[in-house]
N, C-alpha and C positions, 0 to 999 in steps of 0.2 A: 567470525561472528555468523551465527546461523540466522536464516530468515524466519520471520514469524509464520506460524502455521495458520490455516484457515480457521481453526477453532479458537484462536486467540484474537481474531479480528471481528469487530462488530460495527454496525452502523453507529455513527456519532463519535467514533474513536478518532483521535488525531494521529495521523501517520505521516511518514515520509515515503514518497513514491519516486520511481524513475519512469518518466514517460518514454514511449517508443523512440521518439526523435532524439532523446538524450541518453540512449543506452550506451553509445560509444563513449561519451564524455562522463557518464555516471552522475550527471547533475541531478540533485534531488529537489523535489517540490513537496512542500508541506501543505496538508489540508485535512479535511474531515470526511470520513468515509460516508458515502450515501448508499452505495450498493456494492456487494461482493460479486464479481463476475466469474471467478474461477470456481468450478464445482468440485474439483478434487481436493483432498485434505492438505496437499502440499504441492509445490511446483519448484523446480530447481532455480528459477529466476525470480520467484516471489509470487504471491497471490495477487491476481489482477483485480483492481477495484476501480470504481468511479467515485470521484470526490464530489462534494456538494456543488462545486462550481462547474462540474461537467468534465473535468480533465480525467483521463484514464491512464493508469500506469500500474506497475507492480510494486507491492509494498516491500520496502527495504528495512524499515524500522517502525516501531510504535513509539510515539512521542510521549514520554512520561511527564505529567503535569502535577504540580504541587496543589493539593486540595486544601 
């Protein structure tokens, strides 16, 4: 599975991230993007974002929601 690119991530989007302290275990955290912190279009470990609750991590997946 490929990681989402920066162009696919927007503020307000629900995503799954891996925080730095969870990189070894791969434990994911779900939240809503507040800010995109990575300036490059792609990153091998995922685009770094800050969630609305202040947690920071790299995006592993975009959560699809039924509308």
